[in-house]
Every structure is written in C-alpha cells, then in structure tokens.
All heavy atoms as a GROMACS GRO file, in nm:
protein
  492
    1MET      N    1  -9.663  -4.852  -3.827
    1MET     CA    2  -9.623  -4.974  -3.760
    1MET      C    3  -9.481  -4.962  -3.704
    1MET      O    4  -9.454  -5.006  -3.594
    1MET     CB    5  -9.635  -5.090  -3.859
    1MET     CG    6  -9.622  -5.224  -3.796
    1MET     SD    7  -9.767  -5.257  -3.697
    1MET     CE    8  -9.728  -5.417  -3.640
    2GLU      N    9  -9.394  -4.901  -3.783
    2GLU     CA   10  -9.256  -4.884  -3.740
    2GLU      C   11  -9.248  -4.792  -3.619
    2GLU      O   12  -9.168  -4.813  -3.530
    2GLU     CB   13  -9.170  -4.826  -3.855
    2GLU     CG   14  -9.129  -4.926  -3.959
    2GLU     CD   15  -9.034  -5.030  -3.904
    2GLU    OE1   16  -8.941  -4.994  -3.831
    2GLU    OE2   17  -9.054  -5.149  -3.935
    3ASP      N   18  -9.334  -4.688  -3.617
    3ASP     CA   19  -9.334  -4.595  -3.505
    3ASP      C   20  -9.373  -4.666  -3.376
    3ASP      O   21  -9.313  -4.642  -3.271
    3ASP     CB   22  -9.432  -4.479  -3.531
    3ASP     CG   23  -9.376  -4.380  -3.632
    3ASP    OD1   24  -9.253  -4.382  -3.656
    3ASP    OD2   25  -9.454  -4.302  -3.688
    4LYS      N   26  -9.474  -4.753  -3.382
    4LYS     CA   27  -9.516  -4.826  -3.263
    4LYS      C   28  -9.404  -4.915  -3.213
    4LYS      O   29  -9.378  -4.923  -3.093
    4LYS     CB   30  -9.641  -4.909  -3.292
    4LYS     CG   31  -9.767  -4.829  -3.304
    4LYS     CD   32  -9.887  -4.918  -3.322
    4LYS     CE   33 -10.014  -4.836  -3.333
    4LYS     NZ   34 -10.133  -4.922  -3.349
    5LYS      N   35  -9.336  -4.981  -3.304
    5LYS     CA   36  -9.226  -5.070  -3.267
    5LYS      C   37  -9.113  -4.990  -3.204
    5LYS      O   38  -9.055  -5.029  -3.103
    5LYS     CB   39  -9.177  -5.143  -3.393
    5LYS     CG   40  -9.096  -5.265  -3.367
    5LYS     CD   41  -9.064  -5.333  -3.498
    5LYS     CE   42  -9.028  -5.476  -3.478
    5LYS     NZ   43  -8.997  -5.543  -3.605
    6GLU      N   44  -9.083  -4.876  -3.263
    6GLU     CA   45  -8.976  -4.790  -3.212
    6GLU      C   46  -9.012  -4.734  -3.074
    6GLU      O   47  -8.929  -4.730  -2.983
    6GLU     CB   48  -8.950  -4.676  -3.311
    6GLU     CG   49  -8.816  -4.610  -3.296
    6GLU     CD   50  -8.788  -4.515  -3.411
    6GLU    OE1   51  -8.797  -4.558  -3.528
    6GLU    OE2   52  -8.761  -4.398  -3.380
    7ASN      N   53  -9.139  -4.690  -3.061
    7ASN     CA   54  -9.184  -4.639  -2.931
    7ASN      C   55  -9.177  -4.746  -2.823
    7ASN      O   56  -9.140  -4.719  -2.710
    7ASN     CB   57  -9.327  -4.587  -2.942
    7ASN     CG   58  -9.334  -4.451  -3.009
    7ASN    OD1   59  -9.233  -4.380  -3.017
    7ASN    ND2   60  -9.450  -4.416  -3.058
    8LEU      N   61  -9.212  -4.868  -2.859
    8LEU     CA   62  -9.205  -4.979  -2.764
    8LEU      C   63  -9.061  -5.005  -2.721
    8LEU      O   64  -9.033  -5.027  -2.603
    8LEU     CB   65  -9.267  -5.105  -2.826
    8LEU     CG   66  -9.284  -5.224  -2.732
    8LEU    CD1   67  -9.380  -5.187  -2.619
    8LEU    CD2   68  -9.335  -5.343  -2.810
    9GLU      N   69  -8.969  -4.998  -2.816
    9GLU     CA   70  -8.827  -5.017  -2.784
    9GLU      C   71  -8.778  -4.906  -2.692
    9GLU      O   72  -8.707  -4.932  -2.594
    9GLU     CB   73  -8.744  -5.020  -2.912
    9GLU     CG   74  -8.760  -5.146  -2.993
    9GLU     CD   75  -8.682  -5.142  -3.124
    9GLU    OE1   76  -8.594  -5.054  -3.138
    9GLU    OE2   77  -8.708  -5.228  -3.208
   10TYR      N   78  -8.816  -4.782  -2.721
   10TYR     CA   79  -8.777  -4.671  -2.635
   10TYR      C   80  -8.834  -4.688  -2.495
   10TYR      O   81  -8.767  -4.664  -2.395
   10TYR     CB   82  -8.824  -4.537  -2.694
   10TYR     CG   83  -8.738  -4.487  -2.807
   10TYR    CD1   84  -8.797  -4.435  -2.923
   10TYR    CD2   85  -8.599  -4.491  -2.800
   10TYR    CE1   86  -8.719  -4.389  -3.028
   10TYR    CE2   87  -8.521  -4.445  -2.905
   10TYR     CZ   88  -8.582  -4.394  -3.018
   10TYR     OH   89  -8.504  -4.348  -3.122
   11GLN      N   90  -8.959  -4.730  -2.488
   11GLN     CA   91  -9.024  -4.747  -2.357
   11GLN      C   92  -8.955  -4.856  -2.275
   11GLN      O   93  -8.932  -4.839  -2.155
   11GLN     CB   94  -9.171  -4.779  -2.376
   11GLN     CG   95  -9.250  -4.772  -2.247
   11GLN     CD   96  -9.399  -4.763  -2.273
   11GLN    OE1   97  -9.442  -4.750  -2.386
   11GLN    NE2   98  -9.476  -4.769  -2.166
   12THR      N   99  -8.922  -4.966  -2.339
   12THR     CA  100  -8.854  -5.073  -2.265
   12THR      C  101  -8.715  -5.027  -2.220
   12THR      O  102  -8.670  -5.060  -2.109
   12THR     CB  103  -8.842  -5.202  -2.349
   12THR    OG1  104  -8.780  -5.171  -2.473
   12THR    CG2  105  -8.976  -5.263  -2.374
   13THR      N  106  -8.646  -4.951  -2.304
   13THR     CA  107  -8.516  -4.898  -2.266
   13THR      C  108  -8.528  -4.804  -2.147
   13THR      O  109  -8.448  -4.810  -2.053
   13THR     CB  110  -8.450  -4.824  -2.385
   13THR    OG1  111  -8.446  -4.911  -2.498
   13THR    CG2  112  -8.312  -4.779  -2.351
   14ILE      N  113  -8.627  -4.718  -2.150
   14ILE     CA  114  -8.651  -4.624  -2.040
   14ILE      C  115  -8.683  -4.700  -1.911
   14ILE      O  116  -8.632  -4.668  -1.804
   14ILE     CB  117  -8.763  -4.525  -2.075
   14ILE    CG1  118  -8.714  -4.427  -2.183
   14ILE    CG2  119  -8.811  -4.449  -1.952
   14ILE    CD1  120  -8.823  -4.341  -2.242
   15GLU      N  121  -8.764  -4.804  -1.921
   15GLU     CA  122  -8.798  -4.884  -1.803
   15GLU      C  123  -8.674  -4.952  -1.746
   15GLU      O  124  -8.655  -4.956  -1.624
   15GLU     CB  125  -8.905  -4.987  -1.838
   15GLU     CG  126  -9.042  -4.927  -1.859
   15GLU     CD  127  -9.144  -5.026  -1.912
   15GLU    OE1  128  -9.106  -5.143  -1.938
   15GLU    OE2  129  -9.260  -4.987  -1.929
   16LYS      N  130  -8.587  -5.003  -1.833
   16LYS     CA  131  -8.462  -5.066  -1.786
   16LYS      C  132  -8.373  -4.963  -1.716
   16LYS      O  133  -8.312  -4.993  -1.613
   16LYS     CB  134  -8.388  -5.130  -1.902
   16LYS     CG  135  -8.452  -5.256  -1.955
   16LYS     CD  136  -8.376  -5.312  -2.073
   16LYS     CE  137  -8.446  -5.431  -2.134
   16LYS     NZ  138  -8.378  -5.480  -2.255
   17LEU      N  139  -8.366  -4.844  -1.772
   17LEU     CA  140  -8.285  -4.738  -1.709
   17LEU      C  141  -8.342  -4.700  -1.573
   17LEU      O  142  -8.267  -4.680  -1.477
   17LEU     CB  143  -8.279  -4.615  -1.800
   17LEU     CG  144  -8.191  -4.626  -1.923
   17LEU    CD1  145  -8.211  -4.505  -2.013
   17LEU    CD2  146  -8.046  -4.637  -1.883
   18GLU      N  147  -8.475  -4.690  -1.564
   18GLU     CA  148  -8.537  -4.656  -1.435
   18GLU      C  149  -8.507  -4.763  -1.331
   18GLU      O  150  -8.477  -4.732  -1.216
   18GLU     CB  151  -8.688  -4.641  -1.451
   18GLU     CG  152  -8.729  -4.514  -1.524
   18GLU     CD  153  -8.878  -4.506  -1.552
   18GLU    OE1  154  -8.947  -4.610  -1.540
   18GLU    OE2  155  -8.925  -4.397  -1.587
   19ILE      N  156  -8.512  -4.889  -1.372
   19ILE     CA  157  -8.484  -4.999  -1.278
   19ILE      C  158  -8.338  -4.993  -1.232
   19ILE      O  159  -8.309  -5.007  -1.114
   19ILE     CB  160  -8.515  -5.135  -1.344
   19ILE    CG1  161  -8.667  -5.151  -1.361
   19ILE    CG2  162  -8.458  -5.249  -1.263
   19ILE    CD1  163  -8.708  -5.270  -1.444
   20SER      N  164  -8.246  -4.966  -1.325
   20SER     CA  165  -8.105  -4.960  -1.286
   20SER      C  166  -8.078  -4.842  -1.195
   20SER      O  167  -7.998  -4.851  -1.101
   20SER     CB  168  -8.015  -4.956  -1.409
   20SER     OG  169  -8.030  -4.833  -1.478
   21ILE      N  170  -8.146  -4.729  -1.216
   21ILE     CA  171  -8.130  -4.612  -1.128
   21ILE      C  172  -8.181  -4.645  -0.988
   21ILE      O  173  -8.118  -4.611  -0.888
   21ILE     CB  174  -8.203  -4.490  -1.188
   21ILE    CG1  175  -8.128  -4.438  -1.310
   21ILE    CG2  176  -8.218  -4.379  -1.084
   21ILE    CD1  177  -8.202  -4.333  -1.390
   22LYS      N  178  -8.296  -4.714  -0.980
   22LYS     CA  179  -8.350  -4.752  -0.849
   22LYS      C  180  -8.254  -4.845  -0.776
   22LYS      O  181  -8.234  -4.833  -0.655
   22LYS     CB  182  -8.487  -4.819  -0.865
   22LYS     CG  183  -8.598  -4.723  -0.899
   22LYS     CD  184  -8.730  -4.795  -0.916
   22LYS     CE  185  -8.840  -4.698  -0.958
   22LYS     NZ  186  -8.968  -4.767  -0.983
   23LYS      N  187  -8.193  -4.939  -0.849
   23LYS     CA  188  -8.098  -5.031  -0.787
   23LYS      C  189  -7.975  -4.957  -0.735
   23LYS      O  190  -7.925  -4.986  -0.626
   23LYS     CB  191  -8.054  -5.139  -0.887
   23LYS     CG  192  -8.159  -5.245  -0.912
   23LYS     CD  193  -8.108  -5.351  -1.007
   23LYS     CE  194  -8.214  -5.456  -1.033
   23LYS     NZ  195  -8.168  -5.557  -1.131
   24LYS      N  196  -7.927  -4.859  -0.813
   24LYS     CA  197  -7.811  -4.781  -0.769
   24LYS      C  198  -7.844  -4.700  -0.645
   24LYS      O  199  -7.764  -4.689  -0.553
   24LYS     CB  200  -7.762  -4.690  -0.881
   24LYS     CG  201  -7.685  -4.762  -0.988
   24LYS     CD  202  -7.630  -4.667  -1.092
   24LYS     CE  203  -7.556  -4.744  -1.199
   24LYS     NZ  204  -7.504  -4.658  -1.304
   25LYS      N  205  -7.964  -4.640  -0.642
   25LYS     CA  206  -8.005  -4.563  -0.524
   25LYS      C  207  -8.012  -4.652  -0.402
   25LYS      O  208  -7.969  -4.615  -0.293
   25LYS     CB  209  -8.140  -4.495  -0.548
   25LYS     CG  210  -8.133  -4.373  -0.636
   25LYS     CD  211  -8.269  -4.305  -0.646
   25LYS     CE  212  -8.262  -4.181  -0.732
   25LYS     NZ  213  -8.393  -4.117  -0.745
   26ARG      N  214  -8.068  -4.772  -0.419
   26ARG     CA  215  -8.079  -4.866  -0.308
   26ARG      C  216  -7.940  -4.906  -0.259
   26ARG      O  217  -7.914  -4.912  -0.139
   26ARG     CB  218  -8.157  -4.990  -0.351
   26ARG     CG  219  -8.190  -5.083  -0.236
   26ARG     CD  220  -8.268  -5.205  -0.280
   26ARG     NE  221  -8.385  -5.172  -0.357
   26ARG     CZ  222  -8.427  -5.239  -0.463
   26ARG    NH1  223  -8.358  -5.342  -0.508
   26ARG    NH2  224  -8.536  -5.202  -0.526
   27ALA      N  225  -7.849  -4.932  -0.351
   27ALA     CA  226  -7.712  -4.969  -0.314
   27ALA      C  227  -7.644  -4.854  -0.241
   27ALA      O  228  -7.572  -4.876  -0.143
   27ALA     CB  229  -7.633  -5.008  -0.438
   28ASN      N  230  -7.667  -4.731  -0.287
   28ASN     CA  231  -7.609  -4.615  -0.219
   28ASN      C  232  -7.662  -4.600  -0.078
   28ASN      O  233  -7.588  -4.567   0.014
   28ASN     CB  234  -7.635  -4.488  -0.300
   28ASN     CG  235  -7.546  -4.478  -0.422
   28ASN    OD1  236  -7.446  -4.546  -0.432
   28ASN    ND2  237  -7.584  -4.392  -0.516
   29LYS      N  238  -7.792  -4.626  -0.059
   29LYS     CA  239  -7.851  -4.618   0.074
   29LYS      C  240  -7.788  -4.722   0.166
   29LYS      O  241  -7.756  -4.694   0.282
   29LYS     CB  242  -8.003  -4.638   0.069
   29LYS     CG  243  -8.079  -4.520   0.017
   29LYS     CD  244  -8.229  -4.549   0.017
   29LYS     CE  245  -8.306  -4.435  -0.046
   29LYS     NZ  246  -8.450  -4.464  -0.055
   30ILE      N  247  -7.771  -4.845   0.114
   30ILE     CA  248  -7.713  -4.952   0.195
   30ILE      C  249  -7.569  -4.918   0.231
   30ILE      O  250  -7.527  -4.936   0.346
   30ILE     CB  251  -7.722  -5.086   0.120
   30ILE    CG1  252  -7.869  -5.130   0.109
   30ILE    CG2  253  -7.639  -5.193   0.188
   30ILE    CD1  254  -7.892  -5.248   0.018
   31LEU      N  255  -7.493  -4.867   0.136
   31LEU     CA  256  -7.354  -4.829   0.165
   31LEU      C  257  -7.348  -4.716   0.266
   31LEU      O  258  -7.261  -4.715   0.355
   31LEU     CB  259  -7.282  -4.788   0.036
   31LEU     CG  260  -7.245  -4.902  -0.058
   31LEU    CD1  261  -7.186  -4.847  -0.187
   31LEU    CD2  262  -7.147  -4.995   0.008
   32PHE      N  263  -7.439  -4.621   0.257
   32PHE     CA  264  -7.444  -4.510   0.352
   32PHE      C  265  -7.473  -4.562   0.493
   32PHE      O  266  -7.409  -4.520   0.590
   32PHE     CB  267  -7.552  -4.410   0.308
   32PHE     CG  268  -7.565  -4.291   0.398
   32PHE    CD1  269  -7.467  -4.194   0.400
   32PHE    CD2  270  -7.677  -4.278   0.479
   32PHE    CE1  271  -7.480  -4.083   0.483
   32PHE    CE2  272  -7.690  -4.169   0.561
   32PHE     CZ  273  -7.591  -4.070   0.564
   33ILE      N  274  -7.567  -4.654   0.505
   33ILE     CA  275  -7.601  -4.712   0.635
   33ILE      C  276  -7.482  -4.789   0.691
   33ILE      O  277  -7.450  -4.778   0.810
   33ILE     CB  278  -7.726  -4.802   0.624
   33ILE    CG1  279  -7.850  -4.715   0.598
   33ILE    CG2  280  -7.745  -4.885   0.748
   33ILE    CD1  281  -7.973  -4.794   0.560
   34LEU      N  282  -7.414  -4.867   0.606
   34LEU     CA  283  -7.298  -4.942   0.653
   34LEU      C  284  -7.186  -4.850   0.698
   34LEU      O  285  -7.120  -4.875   0.800
   34LEU     CB  286  -7.248  -5.036   0.542
   34LEU     CG  287  -7.333  -5.159   0.514
   34LEU    CD1  288  -7.279  -5.234   0.393
   34LEU    CD2  289  -7.335  -5.250   0.635
   35LEU      N  290  -7.162  -4.744   0.624
   35LEU     CA  291  -7.058  -4.648   0.661
   35LEU      C  292  -7.092  -4.581   0.794
   35LEU      O  293  -7.005  -4.566   0.881
   35LEU     CB  294  -7.041  -4.544   0.551
   35LEU     CG  295  -6.931  -4.442   0.572
   35LEU    CD1  296  -6.795  -4.510   0.574
   35LEU    CD2  297  -6.934  -4.338   0.462
   36ASN      N  298  -7.218  -4.540   0.810
   36ASN     CA  299  -7.260  -4.481   0.937
   36ASN      C  300  -7.243  -4.578   1.052
   36ASN      O  301  -7.199  -4.540   1.161
   36ASN     CB  302  -7.406  -4.434   0.930
   36ASN     CG  303  -7.418  -4.299   0.865
   36ASN    OD1  304  -7.320  -4.228   0.849
   36ASN    ND2  305  -7.539  -4.265   0.827
   37SER      N  306  -7.278  -4.704   1.030
   37SER     CA  307  -7.265  -4.805   1.135
   37SER      C  308  -7.118  -4.823   1.173
   37SER      O  309  -7.085  -4.835   1.292
   37SER     CB  310  -7.322  -4.940   1.088
   37SER     OG  311  -7.457  -4.926   1.058
   38LEU      N  312  -7.031  -4.825   1.075
   38LEU     CA  313  -6.888  -4.839   1.102
   38LEU      C  314  -6.836  -4.721   1.184
   38LEU      O  315  -6.766  -4.739   1.284
   38LEU     CB  316  -6.811  -4.850   0.971
   38LEU     CG  317  -6.659  -4.861   0.983
   38LEU    CD1  318  -6.621  -4.994   1.045
   38LEU    CD2  319  -6.594  -4.845   0.847
   39ILE      N  320  -6.874  -4.601   1.145
   39ILE     CA  321  -6.827  -4.481   1.216
   39ILE      C  322  -6.882  -4.479   1.359
   39ILE      O  323  -6.807  -4.456   1.455
   39ILE     CB  324  -6.868  -4.353   1.139
   39ILE    CG1  325  -6.789  -4.345   1.008
   39ILE    CG2  326  -6.846  -4.229   1.223
   39ILE    CD1  327  -6.838  -4.239   0.913
   40LEU      N  328  -7.012  -4.505   1.375
   40LEU     CA  329  -7.071  -4.503   1.509
   40LEU      C  330  -7.014  -4.616   1.595
   40LEU      O  331  -6.993  -4.596   1.716
   40LEU     CB  332  -7.223  -4.514   1.500
   40LEU     CG  333  -7.293  -4.392   1.443
   40LEU    CD1  334  -7.443  -4.419   1.428
   40LEU    CD2  335  -7.271  -4.270   1.531
   41GLY      N  336  -6.989  -4.731   1.536
   41GLY     CA  337  -6.929  -4.842   1.611
   41GLY      C  338  -6.789  -4.808   1.658
   41GLY      O  339  -6.751  -4.838   1.772
   42THR      N  340  -6.711  -4.742   1.572
   42THR     CA  341  -6.575  -4.702   1.611
   42THR      C  342  -6.579  -4.599   1.723
   42THR      O  343  -6.505  -4.611   1.821
   42THR     CB  344  -6.502  -4.643   1.488
   42THR    OG1  345  -6.506  -4.738   1.382
   42THR    CG2  346  -6.358  -4.610   1.521
   43ILE      N  347  -6.667  -4.502   1.711
   43ILE     CA  348  -6.680  -4.399   1.816
   43ILE      C  349  -6.727  -4.463   1.946
   43ILE      O  350  -6.674  -4.433   2.054
   43ILE     CB  351  -6.776  -4.287   1.771
   43ILE    CG1  352  -6.714  -4.208   1.656
   43ILE    CG2  353  -6.810  -4.194   1.886
   43ILE    CD1  354  -6.808  -4.111   1.589
   44GLY      N  355  -6.825  -4.553   1.937
   44GLY     CA  356  -6.876  -4.621   2.056
   44GLY      C  357  -6.769  -4.703   2.125
   44GLY      O  358  -6.758  -4.701   2.248
   45THR      N  359  -6.690  -4.775   2.047
   45THR     CA  360  -6.581  -4.855   2.104
   45THR      C  361  -6.480  -4.765   2.173
   45THR      O  362  -6.433  -4.795   2.283
   45THR     CB  363  -6.513  -4.938   1.993
   45THR    OG1  364  -6.612  -5.018   1.928
   45THR    CG2  365  -6.404  -5.026   2.049
   46PHE      N  366  -6.445  -4.655   2.109
   46PHE     CA  367  -6.350  -4.560   2.168
   46PHE      C  368  -6.403  -4.506   2.300
   46PHE      O  369  -6.330  -4.497   2.399
   46PHE     CB  370  -6.323  -4.446   2.070
   46PHE     CG  371  -6.230  -4.342   2.123
   46PHE    CD1  372  -6.095  -4.367   2.134
   46PHE    CD2  373  -6.278  -4.219   2.163
   46PHE    CE1  374  -6.008  -4.272   2.183
   46PHE    CE2  375  -6.193  -4.122   2.213
   46PHE     CZ  376  -6.058  -4.148   2.223
   47VAL      N  377  -6.532  -4.471   2.305
   47VAL     CA  378  -6.592  -4.418   2.428
   47VAL      C  379  -6.591  -4.523   2.538
   47VAL      O  380  -6.559  -4.493   2.654
   47VAL     CB  381  -6.736  -4.367   2.400
   47VAL    CG1  382  -6.811  -4.339   2.528
   47VAL    CG2  383  -6.731  -4.243   2.312
   48ILE      N  384  -6.625  -4.648   2.505
   48ILE     CA  385  -6.627  -4.754   2.606
   48ILE      C  386  -6.487  -4.778   2.662
   48ILE      O  387  -6.468  -4.790   2.784
   48ILE     CB  388  -6.686  -4.884   2.546
   48ILE    CG1  389  -6.836  -4.866   2.523
   48ILE    CG2  390  -6.659  -5.003   2.636
   48ILE    CD1  391  -6.901  -4.978   2.446
   49VAL      N  392  -6.386  -4.783   2.574
   49VAL     CA  393  -6.249  -4.803   2.620
   49VAL      C  394  -6.205  -4.685   2.707
   49VAL      O  395  -6.141  -4.704   2.812
   49VAL     CB  396  -6.154  -4.823   2.500
   49VAL    CG1  397  -6.008  -4.816   2.542
   49VAL    CG2  398  -6.184  -4.955   2.430
   50LEU      N  399  -6.238  -4.565   2.666
   50LEU     CA  400  -6.201  -4.446   2.743
   50LEU      C  401  -6.269  -4.447   2.880
   50LEU      O  402  -6.204  -4.420   2.983
   50LEU     CB  403  -6.240  -4.320   2.666
   50LEU     CG  404  -6.199  -4.187   2.728
   50LEU    CD1  405  -6.048  -4.176   2.730
   50LEU    CD2  406  -6.259  -4.072   2.649
   51LEU      N  407  -6.397  -4.479   2.886
   51LEU     CA  408  -6.467  -4.487   3.014
   51LEU      C  409  -6.408  -4.596   3.102
   51LEU      O  410  -6.393  -4.577   3.224
   51LEU     CB  411  -6.617  -4.511   2.992
   51LEU     CG  412  -6.697  -4.392   2.943
   51LEU    CD1  413  -6.840  -4.436   2.911
   51LEU    CD2  414  -6.699  -4.281   3.046
   52ASN      N  415  -6.376  -4.710   3.042
   52ASN     CA  416  -6.315  -4.820   3.117
   52ASN      C  417  -6.183  -4.775   3.178
   52ASN      O  418  -6.153  -4.803   3.294
   52ASN     CB  419  -6.295  -4.940   3.025
   52ASN     CG  420  -6.258  -5.064   3.100
   52ASN    OD1  421  -6.270  -5.069   3.222
   52ASN    ND2  422  -6.210  -5.164   3.029
   53TYR      N  423  -6.104  -4.704   3.101
   53TYR     CA  424  -5.976  -4.653   3.150
   53TYR      C  425  -5.996  -4.552   3.263
   53TYR      O  426  -5.929  -4.558   3.366
   53TYR     CB  427  -5.898  -4.590   3.035
   53TYR     CG  428  -5.770  -4.521   3.078
   53TYR    CD1  429  -5.659  -4.595   3.114
   53TYR    CD2  430  -5.765  -4.382   3.085
   53TYR    CE1  431  -5.542  -4.533   3.155
   53TYR    CE2  432  -5.648  -4.318   3.126
   53TYR     CZ  433  -5.537  -4.393   3.161
   53TYR     OH  434  -5.423  -4.331   3.201
   54LEU      N  435  -6.091  -4.462   3.245
   54LEU     CA  436  -6.117  -4.361   3.348
   54LEU      C  437  -6.167  -4.423   3.476
   54LEU      O  438  -6.125  -4.388   3.586
   54LEU     CB  439  -6.217  -4.257   3.296
   54LEU     CG  440  -6.166  -4.161   3.188
   54LEU    CD1  441  -6.281  -4.076   3.136
   54LEU    CD2  442  -6.055  -4.074   3.242
   55VAL      N  443  -6.260  -4.517   3.465
   55VAL     CA  444  -6.316  -4.582   3.584
   55VAL      C  445  -6.209  -4.663   3.655
   55VAL      O  446  -6.198  -4.658   3.778
   55VAL     CB  447  -6.438  -4.670   3.545
   55VAL    CG1  448  -6.478  -4.761   3.660
   55VAL    CG2  449  -6.554  -4.581   3.503
   56SER      N  450  -6.128  -4.738   3.578
   56SER     CA  451  -6.026  -4.821   3.642
   56SER      C  452  -5.919  -4.734   3.707
   56SER      O  453  -5.865  -4.768   3.812
   56SER     CB  454  -5.964  -4.918   3.542
   56SER     OG  455  -5.896  -4.846   3.441
   57SER      N  456  -5.886  -4.621   3.647
   57SER     CA  457  -5.784  -4.533   3.708
   57SER      C  458  -5.842  -4.459   3.828
   57SER      O  459  -5.769  -4.422   3.920
   57SER     CB  460  -5.731  -4.435   3.605
   57SER     OG  461  -5.832  -4.346   3.565
   58PHE      N  462  -5.974  -4.437   3.829
   58PHE     CA  463  -6.037  -4.366   3.940
   58PHE      C  464  -6.042  -4.453   4.065
   58PHE      O  465  -6.030  -4.403   4.176
   58PHE     CB  466  -6.178  -4.324   3.897
   58PHE     CG  467  -6.253  -4.246   4.002
   58PHE    CD1  468  -6.218  -4.116   4.032
   58PHE    CD2  469  -6.358  -4.304   4.070
   58PHE    CE1  470  -6.287  -4.044   4.128
   58PHE    CE2  471  -6.428  -4.234   4.167
   58PHE     CZ  472  -6.392  -4.103   4.195
   59PHE      N  473  -6.062  -4.585   4.048
   59PHE     CA  474  -6.077  -4.674   4.162
   59PHE      C  475  -5.946  -4.741   4.205
   59PHE      O  476  -5.948  -4.832   4.285
   59PHE     CB  477  -6.181  -4.781   4.132
   59PHE     CG  478  -6.322  -4.727   4.135
   59PHE    CD1  479  -6.400  -4.724   4.021
   59PHE    CD2  480  -6.376  -4.679   4.253
   59PHE    CE1  481  -6.528  -4.673   4.024
   59PHE    CE2  482  -6.504  -4.629   4.258
   59PHE     CZ  483  -6.581  -4.626   4.144
   60LYS      N  484  -5.834  -4.698   4.153
   60LYS     CA  485  -5.705  -4.758   4.194
   60LYS      C  486  -5.666  -4.715   4.333
   60LYS      O  487  -5.691  -4.610   4.381
   60LYS     CB  488  -5.595  -4.720   4.095
   60LYS     CG  489  -5.584  -4.818   3.984
   60LYS     CD  490  -5.461  -4.789   3.903
   60LYS     CE  491  -5.443  -4.899   3.801
   60LYS     NZ  492  -5.329  -4.878   3.717
   0.00000   0.00000   0.00000
C-alpha cells in the first residue's frame, strides 16, 4: 500500500515537472519571437530611413 502511495506521489511530481518544463519552453519561444521582431523592426526602420534619405537626396 505504501509503495502505491509513493508511486502516485512520484508520478504527480513528474507530471508537475513536465508541465513546468512545457511552460518554460513556451515562454522561451515567445521571447525568441519577440526578440526577432524587435531586431527585424529595427533593421526595417533603418532601411526605410536610409531609403528615404537616398531618394530625397537624389531628387534635390
């Protein structure tokens, strides 16, 4: 009886650990996407400003 109780406790602990690992992975994916968006947005803004400067200087 004690073994079944102990096994059940171990199983619930393992399930909780699996859930927390999945949550951390999901959070890491979201942070990775946000970081990529920030970098691409910065590069895109820089390119637009640079093109605007080139076009405006070309048509002066």
